Structures are given as C-alpha cells and as structure tokens.
C-alpha positions as CSV (number, residue, x, y, z in Angstrom):
1,M,15.7,24.3,31.8
2,K,16.8,20.8,30.8
3,R,14.2,18.1,30.6
4,T,14.4,15.5,33.3
5,H,11.5,13.4,32.2
6,H,9.3,12.8,29.2
7,C,5.6,13.6,29.7
8,A,4.7,9.9,29.9
9,Q,7.5,8.9,32.3
10,I,6.3,10.3,35.7
11,T,4.5,7.8,37.9
12,S,3.6,7.4,41.6
13,S,7.2,6.4,42.3
14,D,8.3,10.0,41.5
15,I,6.0,11.6,44.1
16,G,8.0,14.2,46.1
17,A,10.7,14.6,43.5
18,S,11.4,17.6,41.3
19,A,10.8,17.3,37.6
20,T,11.4,19.5,34.5
21,L,9.1,18.9,31.5
22,T,9.2,20.4,28.1
23,G,6.5,20.2,25.4
24,W,3.4,21.6,23.8
25,V,0.4,23.0,25.7
26,D,-2.3,20.5,24.9
27,T,-5.1,22.2,26.9
28,I,-5.5,24.9,29.5
29,R,-8.3,24.8,32.1
30,D,-9.1,27.4,34.8
31,Q,-11.1,25.7,37.5
32,G,-12.1,28.0,40.2
33,G,-8.8,29.9,40.1
34,I,-6.7,26.8,39.9
35,I,-5.0,26.5,36.5
36,F,-4.4,23.1,34.9
37,V,-2.3,22.6,31.8
38,D,-2.0,19.3,30.0
39,L,1.6,19.3,28.7
40,R,2.3,17.0,25.7
41,D,5.4,15.7,24.1
42,R,5.8,12.8,21.6
43,K,5.8,10.3,24.5
44,G,2.5,11.4,26.2
45,I,0.8,13.9,28.5
46,T,1.3,15.1,32.1
47,Q,-1.0,17.3,34.0
48,I,0.5,20.5,35.3
49,K,-1.2,22.3,38.3
50,L,-0.8,25.9,39.5
51,E,-2.5,27.6,42.3
52,P,-2.4,31.4,41.7
53,H,-2.0,32.3,45.4
54,D,1.2,30.3,45.5
55,N,2.7,32.0,42.4
56,A,0.7,34.9,41.0
57,N,3.3,35.8,38.4
58,L,3.4,32.3,37.0
59,A,-0.4,32.1,36.9
60,D,-0.5,35.4,34.9
61,Q,2.0,34.0,32.4
62,L,-0.1,30.8,32.0
63,K,-3.3,32.7,31.4
64,H,-1.7,34.3,28.3
65,L,-0.7,31.0,26.7
66,K,-2.5,29.4,23.9
67,P,-2.8,25.7,23.0
68,E,0.2,24.4,21.0
69,S,2.6,27.0,22.7
70,V,5.9,25.4,23.6
71,I,7.0,25.7,27.3
72,S,9.2,24.2,29.9
73,I,8.1,23.9,33.5
74,T,9.8,22.8,36.7
75,G,7.9,21.6,39.8
76,K,7.2,19.0,42.4
77,V,5.5,15.7,41.5
78,T,2.4,15.2,43.7
79,E,-0.4,12.7,44.0
80,R,-3.7,13.7,42.4
81,P,-6.5,14.2,44.9
82,E,-8.8,11.1,45.2
83,G,-11.5,11.1,42.5
84,T,-9.5,13.2,40.0
85,E,-7.3,10.5,38.7
86,N,-7.3,9.8,34.9
87,N,-6.9,6.0,34.4
88,D,-6.6,6.5,30.6
89,L,-3.2,8.0,31.0
90,P,0.0,6.4,32.4
91,T,0.6,9.6,34.3
92,G,-3.1,9.8,35.4
93,K,-2.4,9.4,39.1
94,V,0.1,12.2,39.5
95,E,0.5,15.9,38.6
96,V,3.3,18.4,38.7
97,V,2.8,21.5,40.8
98,A,4.7,24.2,38.8
99,D,7.0,26.7,40.5
100,E,9.0,27.7,37.4
101,L,8.0,28.4,33.8
102,F,9.9,29.2,30.6
103,I,8.0,30.1,27.4
104,H,9.8,29.0,24.3
105,N,7.2,30.0,21.7
106,I,3.6,31.2,21.8
107,S,1.5,29.5,19.1
108,E,-1.1,31.1,16.9
109,T,-4.5,29.4,16.9
110,P,-4.2,26.3,14.8
111,P,-6.4,26.2,11.6
112,F,-8.0,22.8,12.6
113,P,-8.3,20.7,15.8
114,L,-5.3,18.6,16.5
115,D,-7.2,15.7,18.1
116,D,-7.9,12.6,16.0
117,E,-11.6,13.0,15.8
118,G,-11.5,16.7,14.8
119,G,-8.5,16.3,12.5
120,D,-10.2,13.5,10.5
121,K,-13.1,15.8,9.6
122,V,-10.8,18.4,8.0
123,N,-10.2,18.7,4.3
124,D,-7.1,16.7,3.2
125,D,-5.7,19.7,1.4
126,L,-5.8,21.8,4.6
127,R,-4.1,19.0,6.5
128,L,-1.3,18.7,3.9
129,T,-0.8,22.5,3.8
130,Y,-0.2,22.4,7.6
131,R,1.4,19.0,7.6
132,Y,3.6,19.9,10.6
133,L,0.4,20.4,12.7
134,D,-1.3,17.3,11.2
135,L,1.7,15.2,12.4
136,R,1.1,16.4,16.0
137,R,-2.1,14.5,16.1
138,P,-1.9,11.3,18.1
139,R,-2.8,8.9,15.3
140,M,-0.3,10.4,12.9
141,R,2.4,10.2,15.6
142,R,1.6,6.6,16.1
143,N,1.8,6.0,12.4
144,L,5.3,7.4,12.2
145,Q,6.3,5.4,15.2
146,M,4.9,2.3,13.6
147,R,6.9,3.0,10.4
148,H,10.1,3.3,12.5
149,T,9.3,0.0,14.3
150,V,8.7,-1.8,11.0
151,T,11.9,-0.4,9.4
152,K,14.0,-1.4,12.4
153,A,12.5,-4.9,12.5
154,I,13.3,-5.3,8.8
155,R,16.9,-4.2,9.2
156,D,17.4,-6.4,12.3
157,Y,15.9,-9.4,10.5
158,F,18.0,-9.2,7.4
159,D,21.1,-8.5,9.4
160,S,20.4,-11.7,11.4
161,E,20.2,-13.5,8.1
162,E,23.6,-12.1,7.0
163,F,22.3,-9.8,4.3
164,I,24.3,-6.6,3.5
165,E,22.5,-3.3,3.1
166,V,23.8,-1.6,-0.1
167,E,22.7,1.8,-1.4
168,T,22.2,2.0,-5.2
169,P,22.0,5.2,-7.2
170,Y,18.9,7.3,-7.5
171,L,20.1,8.7,-10.9
172,F,19.8,5.9,-13.4
173,K,19.4,5.7,-17.2
174,S,16.0,6.0,-18.9
175,T,14.1,2.8,-19.6
176,P,11.1,4.1,-21.5
177,E,9.4,0.7,-21.8
178,G,8.6,0.7,-18.1
179,A,6.3,3.1,-16.2
180,R,6.6,6.8,-16.9
181,E,9.9,8.2,-15.5
182,Y,11.1,11.4,-13.9
183,L,13.9,12.7,-16.1
184,V,16.8,14.8,-14.7
185,P,18.8,16.9,-17.3
186,S,22.5,16.7,-17.2
187,R,24.3,20.1,-17.1
188,I,27.7,18.4,-17.9
189,H,26.3,16.4,-20.9
190,P,24.0,18.8,-22.7
191,G,20.9,17.2,-24.2
192,E,21.3,14.0,-22.1
193,F,19.2,12.9,-19.1
194,Y,19.3,10.7,-16.1
195,A,16.1,9.1,-14.9
196,L,15.2,8.8,-11.3
197,S,15.3,5.1,-10.4
198,Q,11.9,3.3,-10.5
199,S,13.5,0.3,-8.8
200,P,17.0,-0.9,-8.0
201,Q,16.3,-4.0,-10.1
202,Q,19.2,-3.9,-12.5
203,Y,21.7,-2.7,-9.9
204,K,20.8,-5.4,-7.4
205,Q,21.3,-8.1,-10.1
206,I,24.7,-6.6,-10.9
207,L,25.4,-6.9,-7.1
208,M,24.8,-10.6,-7.4
209,V,27.3,-10.8,-10.3
210,A,29.7,-8.9,-8.0
211,G,29.5,-11.7,-5.4
212,V,27.6,-9.8,-2.7
213,E,25.2,-12.9,-2.6
214,K,22.8,-11.3,0.0
215,Y,21.7,-7.8,-0.6
216,F,18.9,-5.6,0.9
217,Q,18.0,-2.0,0.9
218,I,15.2,0.3,2.2
219,A,15.1,1.9,-1.2
220,R,13.5,5.2,-2.4
221,C,11.9,4.8,-5.8
222,F,10.2,7.2,-8.2
223,R,7.4,6.8,-10.8
224,D,5.6,9.6,-12.7
225,E,2.2,8.0,-12.5
226,D,-1.3,9.0,-11.4
227,L,-1.6,9.0,-7.6
228,R,-4.1,6.8,-5.7
229,A,-4.7,5.9,-2.1
230,D,-2.1,3.1,-2.4
231,R,0.3,4.9,-4.8
232,Q,2.7,7.9,-4.5
233,M,5.1,9.3,-7.0
234,E,8.0,8.7,-4.6
235,F,7.7,5.6,-2.4
236,T,9.8,3.2,-0.4
237,Q,10.6,-0.4,-1.2
238,V,12.0,-3.2,1.0
239,D,14.3,-4.4,-1.8
240,V,16.1,-7.8,-1.6
241,E,18.2,-10.1,-3.8
242,A,20.0,-13.3,-3.0
243,S,22.2,-15.7,-4.9
244,F,21.9,-19.5,-5.1
245,V,18.2,-19.5,-4.1
246,D,15.0,-20.9,-5.5
247,R,11.4,-19.9,-5.0
248,E,11.1,-22.0,-1.8
249,D,14.0,-20.1,-0.3
250,I,12.4,-16.8,-1.0
251,Y,9.0,-17.9,0.4
252,A,10.7,-19.0,3.7
253,L,12.9,-15.9,3.9
254,F,10.0,-13.4,3.6
255,E,7.6,-15.3,5.7
256,G,10.3,-15.0,8.4
257,M,10.5,-11.3,7.8
258,L,6.7,-10.9,8.1
259,K,6.6,-12.9,11.3
260,K,9.1,-10.6,12.9
261,I,7.4,-7.4,11.7
262,W,3.9,-8.5,12.9
263,K,5.3,-9.8,16.2
264,E,7.3,-6.6,17.0
265,A,4.7,-4.1,15.6
266,L,1.5,-5.7,16.9
267,G,2.4,-8.6,19.1
268,V,0.7,-10.9,16.6
269,D,2.0,-14.4,15.6
270,I,1.5,-15.1,11.9
271,T,0.8,-18.6,10.9
272,T,3.3,-20.0,8.4
273,P,3.8,-21.4,5.8
274,I,1.5,-19.0,4.0
275,Q,-1.1,-20.4,1.7
276,R,-0.2,-20.5,-2.0
277,M,-2.5,-20.2,-5.0
278,S,-1.7,-20.3,-8.7
279,Y,-2.6,-17.2,-10.9
280,Q,-5.0,-19.4,-12.8
281,D,-6.8,-20.5,-9.7
282,A,-7.0,-17.0,-8.2
283,M,-8.5,-15.6,-11.4
284,N,-11.0,-18.5,-11.7
285,R,-12.2,-18.4,-8.1
286,F,-11.9,-14.7,-7.3
287,G,-11.6,-12.8,-10.5
288,V,-8.3,-11.0,-9.6
289,D,-4.7,-11.9,-9.0
290,K,-4.7,-10.3,-5.5
291,P,-7.8,-11.9,-3.9
292,D,-9.2,-10.8,-0.6
293,L,-9.7,-14.1,1.3
294,R,-11.6,-12.6,4.3
295,F,-14.9,-13.5,2.6
296,G,-16.2,-16.1,0.1
297,L,-18.5,-15.1,-2.8
298,E,-16.4,-17.3,-5.1
299,L,-16.8,-17.3,-8.9
300,V,-18.2,-20.4,-10.5
301,D,-17.9,-21.5,-14.1
302,F,-21.2,-22.5,-15.7
303,S,-20.0,-22.8,-19.3
304,E,-21.0,-26.5,-19.6
305,T,-24.4,-25.8,-18.0
306,F,-25.2,-23.1,-20.6
307,R,-23.4,-24.5,-23.6
308,A,-26.7,-25.4,-25.3
309,S,-28.9,-22.8,-23.6
310,S,-31.7,-21.1,-25.3
311,F,-30.3,-17.9,-23.8
312,K,-28.3,-16.9,-26.8
313,V,-26.1,-14.4,-25.0
314,F,-24.7,-17.2,-22.9
315,S,-24.6,-20.0,-25.4
316,G,-23.3,-17.7,-28.2
317,T,-20.4,-16.5,-26.0
318,I,-19.4,-20.1,-25.2
319,K,-19.6,-21.1,-28.9
320,N,-17.2,-18.2,-29.7
321,G,-14.6,-19.5,-27.1
322,G,-15.8,-17.5,-24.1
323,C,-17.2,-18.6,-20.8
324,V,-20.1,-17.9,-18.4
325,K,-19.3,-17.3,-14.8
326,A,-21.6,-16.5,-11.8
327,I,-21.4,-15.5,-8.1
328,N,-24.0,-15.7,-5.4
329,A,-23.9,-12.5,-3.4
330,K,-25.7,-14.2,-0.5
331,G,-28.2,-12.0,1.4
332,L,-28.0,-9.1,-1.1
333,A,-31.4,-9.4,-2.7
334,D,-32.5,-6.2,-0.9
335,I,-30.1,-4.2,-3.1
336,T,-31.4,-0.8,-4.0
337,Q,-31.7,0.4,-7.6
338,G,-28.9,2.9,-7.0
339,E,-26.6,0.2,-5.6
340,L,-27.5,-2.1,-8.5
341,K,-26.7,0.7,-11.0
342,S,-23.4,1.3,-9.3
343,L,-22.5,-2.4,-9.7
344,E,-23.5,-2.3,-13.3
345,D,-21.3,0.7,-13.9
346,A,-18.4,-1.1,-12.3
347,A,-19.0,-4.1,-14.5
348,K,-19.1,-1.8,-17.6
349,S,-15.8,-0.3,-16.5
350,M,-14.3,-3.8,-16.8
351,G,-15.6,-4.2,-20.4
352,A,-19.1,-5.7,-19.7
353,K,-22.1,-4.5,-21.8
354,G,-24.3,-4.9,-18.8
355,L,-24.8,-6.9,-15.6
356,A,-27.2,-9.9,-15.8
357,F,-28.6,-10.9,-12.4
358,I,-31.3,-12.9,-10.7
359,K,-32.9,-12.0,-7.4
360,I,-34.5,-14.7,-5.2
361,E,-37.2,-13.2,-3.1
362,G,-40.2,-14.9,-1.6
363,G,-39.4,-18.1,-3.3
364,E,-39.5,-16.4,-6.7
365,W,-36.7,-15.9,-9.2
366,K,-36.9,-12.3,-10.4
367,S,-35.0,-11.3,-13.6
368,P,-35.7,-10.6,-17.3
369,I,-33.4,-13.5,-18.2
370,V,-35.0,-16.2,-16.1
371,K,-37.6,-17.0,-18.8
372,F,-34.8,-18.3,-21.0
373,F,-33.5,-20.8,-18.4
374,S,-34.5,-24.4,-18.4
375,D,-35.4,-26.3,-15.2
376,E,-32.1,-28.2,-15.5
377,E,-30.2,-24.9,-15.8
378,K,-32.0,-23.5,-12.7
379,A,-31.4,-26.7,-10.8
380,A,-27.7,-26.6,-11.6
381,L,-27.4,-23.0,-10.4
382,T,-29.3,-23.7,-7.2
383,E,-27.2,-26.8,-6.3
384,T,-23.8,-25.3,-7.2
385,L,-24.3,-21.9,-5.7
386,G,-26.4,-22.9,-2.7
387,I,-29.1,-20.5,-3.7
388,E,-31.5,-19.5,-0.9
389,D,-34.2,-16.9,-0.5
390,G,-32.6,-13.4,-0.2
391,D,-29.7,-14.1,-2.5
392,I,-28.8,-12.4,-5.8
393,I,-26.9,-14.1,-8.6
394,F,-24.6,-12.0,-10.9
395,F,-23.4,-13.3,-14.3
396,A,-20.6,-12.5,-16.7
397,A,-20.4,-13.8,-20.2
398,A,-17.1,-13.0,-22.1
399,E,-13.7,-14.4,-22.9
400,W,-12.2,-16.0,-19.8
401,E,-9.9,-13.2,-18.5
402,Q,-12.5,-10.5,-19.0
403,A,-15.3,-12.6,-17.4
404,C,-13.1,-13.2,-14.4
405,G,-12.3,-9.5,-14.1
406,I,-15.9,-8.3,-14.4
407,L,-17.1,-10.6,-11.6
408,G,-14.0,-10.0,-9.6
409,R,-14.9,-6.3,-9.4
410,V,-18.6,-7.1,-8.7
411,R,-17.5,-9.5,-6.0
412,L,-15.5,-6.8,-4.2
413,D,-18.3,-4.2,-4.5
414,S,-20.9,-6.7,-3.3
415,A,-18.8,-7.5,-0.2
416,T,-18.7,-3.8,0.6
417,L,-22.5,-3.6,0.4
418,L,-22.9,-6.8,2.5
419,Q,-20.5,-5.3,5.1
420,K,-22.7,-2.2,5.3
421,R,-25.7,-4.4,6.1
422,G,-23.7,-6.3,8.7
423,K,-23.9,-9.6,6.8
424,I,-20.2,-10.0,6.5
425,E,-17.3,-8.6,8.5
426,L,-14.1,-7.3,6.8
427,R,-11.9,-6.7,9.8
428,P,-8.6,-5.0,8.9
429,D,-6.8,-7.1,11.5
430,D,-8.0,-10.4,10.0
431,W,-4.7,-11.2,8.4
432,K,-5.2,-13.4,5.3
433,F,-1.9,-13.7,3.6
434,L,-1.5,-15.4,0.3
435,W,1.3,-16.2,-2.2
436,V,0.1,-16.0,-5.8
437,I,2.4,-18.0,-8.0
438,E,2.8,-19.4,-11.5
439,F,1.9,-16.3,-13.4
440,P,2.2,-16.4,-17.2
441,L,5.7,-15.1,-18.2
442,M,4.3,-13.2,-21.2
443,I,1.0,-11.7,-22.3
444,F,0.2,-10.7,-25.9
445,D,-0.3,-7.0,-26.5
446,E,-3.0,-6.8,-29.2
447,E,-2.5,-3.0,-29.7
448,H,1.2,-3.4,-30.5
449,G,1.0,-6.9,-31.9
450,R,3.8,-8.4,-29.7
451,Y,4.4,-10.1,-26.4
452,V,5.2,-8.1,-23.3
453,A,6.6,-9.3,-19.9
454,T,3.9,-9.8,-17.3
455,H,6.4,-8.9,-14.5
456,H,9.6,-7.7,-16.1
457,P,11.9,-9.1,-18.7
458,F,14.4,-10.4,-16.2
459,T,12.0,-13.0,-14.8
460,S,13.2,-16.6,-15.4
461,P,10.8,-19.1,-17.0
462,V,9.9,-22.2,-15.2
463,P,12.6,-24.6,-16.5
464,E,10.3,-27.1,-18.0
465,D,8.6,-24.4,-20.0
466,I,11.7,-22.8,-21.6
467,A,11.2,-24.8,-24.9
468,L,7.8,-23.1,-25.3
469,L,9.4,-19.7,-25.8
470,D,9.9,-20.6,-29.4
471,T,6.5,-22.1,-30.1
472,D,3.9,-20.7,-27.5
473,P,5.3,-17.9,-25.3
474,K,1.9,-17.3,-23.8
475,A,1.9,-20.8,-22.3
476,V,5.2,-20.2,-20.5
477,R,5.0,-19.9,-16.7
478,G,7.3,-17.5,-15.0
479,Q,9.1,-18.0,-11.7
480,H,7.2,-15.0,-10.4
481,Y,5.5,-14.6,-7.1
482,D,3.3,-12.0,-5.4
483,L,2.5,-11.7,-1.7
484,V,-1.1,-10.5,-1.1
485,L,-2.8,-9.5,2.1
486,N,-6.5,-8.8,2.4
487,G,-6.8,-8.0,-1.3
488,M,-3.7,-5.7,-1.4
489,E,-0.5,-6.6,-3.2
490,M,2.3,-6.2,-0.7
491,G,5.2,-7.1,-2.9
492,G,6.4,-9.3,-5.7
493,G,9.5,-10.8,-7.2
494,S,10.9,-13.6,-9.2
495,I,13.8,-15.9,-9.8
496,R,15.9,-14.0,-12.4
497,I,17.4,-15.1,-15.7
498,H,21.2,-15.4,-15.1
499,Q,22.2,-16.9,-18.4
500,P,23.2,-14.2,-21.0
501,E,22.0,-16.3,-24.0
502,L,18.5,-16.8,-22.5
503,Q,18.2,-13.2,-21.5
504,K,19.2,-12.0,-25.0
505,K,16.7,-14.5,-26.4
506,V,13.9,-13.1,-24.3
507,F,14.8,-9.5,-25.2
508,E,15.1,-10.0,-29.0
509,D,13.2,-13.1,-30.0
510,V,10.2,-13.0,-27.7
511,L,9.8,-9.3,-26.8
512,K,11.0,-8.2,-30.2
513,I,13.2,-5.5,-28.9
514,P,15.7,-4.5,-31.6
515,A,19.2,-5.7,-31.0
516,D,20.6,-2.1,-31.0
517,V,18.1,-1.1,-28.4
518,V,18.9,-4.1,-26.3
519,E,22.6,-3.2,-26.5
520,S,22.0,0.5,-25.5
521,R,19.7,-0.3,-22.6
522,F,20.9,-3.7,-21.3
523,G,24.3,-4.3,-22.9
524,Y,26.2,-3.8,-19.7
525,M,24.0,-6.5,-17.9
526,L,24.5,-9.0,-20.7
527,K,28.2,-8.3,-20.6
528,A,28.3,-8.8,-16.8
529,F,26.4,-12.1,-17.0
530,K,29.3,-13.5,-19.1
531,F,31.6,-13.1,-16.2
532,G,30.1,-15.8,-13.9
533,A,26.6,-14.7,-12.9
534,P,25.2,-16.9,-10.2
535,P,21.6,-18.0,-10.2
536,H,19.7,-15.5,-8.1
537,G,16.2,-14.1,-7.3
538,G,14.6,-11.5,-5.1
539,I,11.5,-9.6,-4.2
540,A,10.5,-6.0,-3.4
541,F,7.8,-5.1,-0.8
542,G,6.1,-1.8,-0.6
543,L,7.1,-0.4,2.9
544,D,4.3,2.2,2.7
545,R,1.7,-0.4,2.1
546,I,2.9,-2.7,4.9
547,V,2.8,0.2,7.4
548,A,-0.6,1.3,6.2
549,L,-2.0,-2.2,6.7
550,L,-0.5,-2.4,10.2
551,C,-1.9,1.0,11.1
552,G,-5.4,0.1,9.7
553,T,-5.5,3.0,7.2
554,S,-6.6,2.7,3.6
555,S,-4.2,5.5,2.3
556,I,-0.4,5.3,2.3
557,R,-0.4,9.1,2.7
558,D,-1.3,8.6,6.4
559,V,2.0,6.8,6.9
560,I,4.3,9.0,4.9
561,A,5.6,12.1,6.7
562,F,5.3,14.5,3.7
563,P,3.2,13.0,0.9
564,K,2.0,14.6,-2.3
565,T,-1.6,15.3,-3.3
566,Q,-3.4,13.4,-6.1
567,K,-2.1,16.2,-8.3
568,G,1.5,15.6,-7.3
569,Q,1.8,18.7,-5.2
570,D,3.4,19.4,-1.8
571,L,1.0,22.0,-0.5
572,M,3.1,22.8,2.5
573,A,6.3,23.6,0.6
574,Q,4.4,24.6,-2.5
575,S,6.2,22.5,-5.0
576,P,6.6,22.0,-7.9
577,T,7.5,25.5,-8.8
578,P,8.7,27.4,-11.9
579,V,12.4,27.9,-12.3
580,T,14.3,30.8,-13.8
581,A,15.4,31.3,-17.4
582,K,19.0,31.2,-16.1
583,Q,18.5,27.7,-14.6
584,L,17.0,26.4,-17.8
585,K,19.8,27.9,-19.9
586,E,22.5,26.2,-17.8
587,L,20.7,22.9,-18.5
588,H,20.4,23.6,-22.2
589,I,16.6,23.3,-21.9
590,Q,13.9,25.3,-23.6
591,T,10.2,25.1,-22.6
592,D,7.0,26.0,-24.4
593,V,5.4,27.6,-21.3
594,P,6.2,31.0,-19.8
595,D,9.2,30.9,-17.5
596,A,9.3,32.1,-13.9
597,E,10.7,35.6,-14.7
598,E,8.0,36.2,-17.3
C-alpha cells in the first residue's frame, strides 16, 4: 500500500478521491460504534473513519490496535459532517472513510505521553532513554525541522557569497593548553594519540594559505568538559574563514547570514547594522561581556562619590585601587528573605564577601549601612539611580573586574525576580543582537604567573597596539568580536595573525611557550605562513545555540537529536561502555580499572 498523500495534504479539493495514508496511530475513539482514528505522520494528522456495519472485519482489526502502532489505510476522502470540523488542523474539514487496512507494527504502550504537555512533565532521563519516542512529540519534531531550515539557509547563504564548504579532519593532534580533549589512541603508532578536534581553527587558517579564500563548514566539534544547558561534549559550529577581510567585512557578512536565517525560519526581519559595544563598556554597564539588553538595571560607578566616605568598606576599597558600583533593581523592595539570601549567595559565588543593599520603603531608607552615608552621598545615589519608593539598591566594592562581575550576576538574578512579579518582560522573541568588540588580547594568569590569550593565540592585535606587546601586553586590544543575543554568546571570532614573525613572538615572548613546544605544536603553521599567507579572519557560531534561541528553548539538548546527559551518557544506546582486554591490548593500553571481561 503505497502512500498517495501525507497526513497533512488532504483538503476539501480531494473530496471523492481515493487516498492511501501511512503513519502512526495518534488516538483511537469509539463513538457509538463508529471508530475514529487520528493518523499521524511527520507532516500532520488526518482523521480516519470506519463504520463497523460497512466493514466488520476492518473494525475488529482497528479495535485491537494501540496508540503508536504503524498502519496504512486506503479509503475515500469525504467531507466531515457539519459541526464536527476541526479548524485547528489543515485537514480538519475532511476525513478518510477506510475500506482497506494494513498493520505494519503494533506498538507497546509508551512509557510516557507523547503530547507536548505530558512529555514536558516527564523526567529528562526517561525521555532520553526513549529518545525515539520523545522525538515523535510535536515540539521535538518542530525543533528538528527548524534545525534543518537553519542549516539549509546557512548553506544557501554562503554559497551565494561564493564560499566553498570544505570538510576538515575530526582526528587532530593534542593541544593541551586548550579545553580538555578527547584522546584517541593510535593502533598503528603505539603510545601515540590523536585528539578529537575542538575546532577546525588551525585547518581553516591553513586553507587560507592554500588560497581557498572563502571557506565554511557545518563542523562537528568535541570538548571533554562539564555539560550545561548550553553545552554538550559534541556540538556543531558554523565555521567560517575568509582572506583579504577586515572586521567590518566580517560584521557585514554575518549580519547578512543572520538576516537570512531569521527571515526563513521565523519570517522576522532583523534590523542591521547590529549595535556594537566595547568589552570595557559592556563590563562597566552590565557586568558581563555578553549582556542581555532586553532590560535596563545598568551598573553605575560611584567611586568618586564614596572616595572620602566614612563607610570604610567603600572608601578603603577605593583607596586600594578598587571601585564601588551599584544598581537599582527598581520595584524589588518587596524581595523576600529567601530571595535576598539567594542573591547574596550568587554574589559570594563571584567572590563577594557579602551583598550590601538599601531598601526604600514608605519613604525610608532601610539598611545597616545607611547610617554611614552622608546626605551628599545619599543625594548622589538618588539623583544618579533615579531612586523611588519600592526600589532596592545593591552595591559591590572590589577591584574593577570583580565588582562588575558581582553586580552583573545580581543584575541577571534581579531581572528574573522582577519578571516573576510581572514588572519586566523578558520575551524570548525580543531579539536584542549585539557585537561586543575590542576585547583585551591578553589577561594575566596570577596562578601561573604569565599571560594567556583571551580568545586564542592566533588573534591579531589591533595594529596601533602591537608595540605594547613588549611593554604592556595587558593593554593590547585584540581584533576579536563576539555576537551576543539576549545574554547568550552565539559566536565569536577574530582577524588572525598572518605574519610568521608576529605569531612566533606572541607564542614565545608574550605567552612564554617554550620554543620547542611551539615547534612541536605549531611549527607546521609557522612554516606555512612563510609561503605567502594572506591576511584573513573568521568566526564560528554555535549552531545548537542558534536553533535553541529560534525554538524558544533554554537547553540545546532539545534541538539535538541524540544528546548526552549531564554525566556525558547516552541513556538510549547505553554509552559509554567498557571494552574488552583484547581491544585494549591492540591499542597498547593498560587501565587501572577492571576491564569488561573481569
């Protein structure tokens, strides 16, 4: 019985015609002897009708079916009786009166409901164990369709811009200074290992040396790191590199890509050019380098106000080179003790010793620290922060970066509390894009006593700052850029170093990587750069994150067909698993845990 229509195709124009449909039994209803079956495939649902007196044998077969059984039916398309139409379905005005049935498979009773409402209430581990059932749910099917739409739009866009899709190897060499890697032992070369690629970064730069000029790839990448809602151990990047470009070219290229994605996926027109903000400005105003611009609650620096304050916690911090910052969480003075404790714990997790605050209720400033404030200091706070009754002010006193980070976290958590009270609205479809630019090229790692690259060591310095590499590396700005949407980093990239002398200088003189290590890890790149490396730059976007944002879900697991749990397990296929002693012997590996045979 070959399908003639999908379950969403049949309309009133097909009335009187014969149709063969194939799919899963969504529901079965016996209404006064007349049997109705909602038949579902990936396109939609069609109602099947059977009157037992017309076909008793067929009716008997249907009665023994269970939901999720797979069947094919053939019958005549008829108009539904007046008053029984379902206007929520494209096929809601018609039904197919069955005269032939073929049962492909009878399903067991599923372990959880396969509708969206019921499925969302199920434990995640159960959903992942039966992922093939979870993916039958309408929302999950829509998510996979969205991923396909986005991926196709990306390929079409870069093809129109004359980029070439090139696949780079998954098996790469170990680069232990990056994130933790997955190592793959070599059977042919005992004791030696590949590493699963964390990024095509080095290969795509070599492609620029090779003269490809415009490269892109929907690239699978691997990192052995702790899993979160926005992070998986294997993930997909939209990876791009181009020659003879500057930062402005990259901004324009990717804004065009985003416009195409949002238009094709949601029918939404993104406004471009996208706003830009320096790293310094983002940290100063929002306390984070990926600010959510859907709400205010900006940080304000009050270091000058409290420089001579009698409140020694503030004035002492400023004297020692730190700063005092504050935010006005407007309308949150009704915060509960439990909520306040949660905010304090969040501040402590960012390095704060506590969380100083002032509530304004009934015209009164309520806080243990208010008694230390002068009238001038209170007036400055009131004027600058626009303080009104019902507000609560939070403070952070620390060195600049830590103070920004503390209040940045408090800002986000305060916004969540205000949203619960209906005082601000954080709509997932309020698309606030932002380029964050002018990051510092280097930061100083106090623990190891040396500089480390903020982005990666291939990022080119801003040309006018190159001389500072010898005298003040921390002051050097990098040609690095991140694209942020609603507080989530969607992707980042940079203009790369293409001069072998400058790249070697960054490796050895600034990052203090020994020359022999530079040669073993990056020698082939430095050698390639001596054969006419063009100026080039690129960017990588997290495809999983883009699709999650478009689908309105907070977890990228909802847009990946077969994700891992937070413990890195595939509960459906039950991996990882032990291997046999024979397999380990072939790879010249010994373990300190019992092998599978034992």
